[in-house]
C-alpha positions in Angstrom: 216.3 279.6 -29.7 215.0 281.3 -26.6 211.5 280.9 -27.7 211.8 277.3 -28.4 213.3 276.7 -25.0 210.3 278.4 -23.4 207.9 276.3 -25.4 209.8 273.1 -24.4 209.7 274.1 -20.8 206.1 274.9 -20.8 205.3 271.6 -22.5 207.3 269.6 -19.9 205.6 271.4 -17.0 202.1 270.6 -18.3 203.1 267.0 -19.0 204.4 266.7 -15.5 201.3 268.2 -13.9 199.0 266.0 -15.8 200.9 262.9 -14.9 199.9 263.3 -11.2 196.3 263.8 -12.1 196.3 260.7 -14.4 197.9 258.5 -11.7 195.1 259.2 -9.3 192.1 258.2 -11.4 188.9 257.2 -9.8 186.6 254.6 -11.3 183.4 253.9 -9.6 183.1 250.3 -8.5 186.8 249.6 -9.1 188.7 252.0 -6.9 187.7 252.9 -3.3 187.1 256.6 -2.8 189.4 256.6 0.2 192.3 255.2 -1.9 191.6 257.8 -4.6 191.5 260.7 -2.1 194.7 259.5 -0.4 196.5 259.2 -3.7 195.3 262.7 -4.8 195.7 264.7 -1.5 198.2 262.6 0.5 197.8 260.4 3.5 198.2 263.2 6.1 195.5 265.2 4.4 192.6 262.6 4.6 190.6 261.6 7.5 187.9 258.9 7.4 185.2 259.2 10.1 182.7 256.4 10.9 179.1 257.4 11.2 177.0 256.0 14.0 175.0 252.7 13.5 171.8 253.2 11.9 172.9 255.9 9.4 172.3 255.4 5.8 176.0 255.9 5.1 179.0 254.3 6.7 181.9 256.8 6.4 182.6 260.5 5.8 185.8 261.3 4.0 187.3 264.7 4.9 190.3 266.6 3.5 192.4 268.5 6.0 194.2 271.7 5.0 196.4 273.9 7.2 194.7 277.1 8.3 191.4 276.1 6.6 188.4 274.2 7.9 187.9 270.6 7.0 186.4 269.9 3.7 183.8 267.1 3.3 184.8 265.2 0.1 182.4 262.3 0.1 180.3 259.9 2.1 180.6 256.2 1.4 178.9 252.8 2.2 179.6 249.2 1.1 176.5 247.4 -0.1 176.5 243.9 -1.6 180.3 243.9 -1.6 180.7 247.1 -3.7 181.4 250.6 -2.5 178.8 253.3 -3.2 179.6 257.0 -2.7 178.2 260.4 -2.9 180.7 263.2 -3.8 180.0 266.5 -2.0 178.6 268.8 -4.6 176.5 271.9 -3.8 175.2 272.1 -7.3 173.2 268.9 -6.7 170.4 269.9 -4.3 169.3 266.3 -3.6 172.8 265.1 -3.1 172.9 262.7 -0.1 176.4 263.9 0.8 175.2 267.4 1.2 172.1 266.2 3.3 174.3 264.0 5.5 176.8 266.8 6.2 175.5 267.6 9.7 175.9 264.0 10.8 179.4 263.9 9.4 180.4 267.1 11.2 179.1 265.7 14.5 181.1 262.6 13.9 184.2 264.5 12.9 183.9 266.6 16.1 183.6 263.5 18.2 186.7 262.0 16.4 188.8 265.1 17.0 187.8 265.3 20.6 189.0 261.7 21.1 192.3 262.5 19.5 193.0 265.3 21.9 
């Protein structure tokens, strides 16, 4: 009886945890990355920073966490009515997001200075 109760408890915890992950599903071309990030991390944890005119990307999407530095999640742009994105991944050396990180960090610093 006790073992069955533990198995049932474990199964319900796994189901509850996967439900949140399934609810925030990202589909390229259908879902905007900002909406996905807001669903997954919460509205207070996401900051979208505009890049200056002339940049190859339009926005940088950051995740904010208490007592940790900001984390660049992705850079996005809208071309021909569809959103294109580059998710930050250090494993991909030619990743545009990784190469644009310095511009994003400067834009984030300017954004934070304007908020204070």
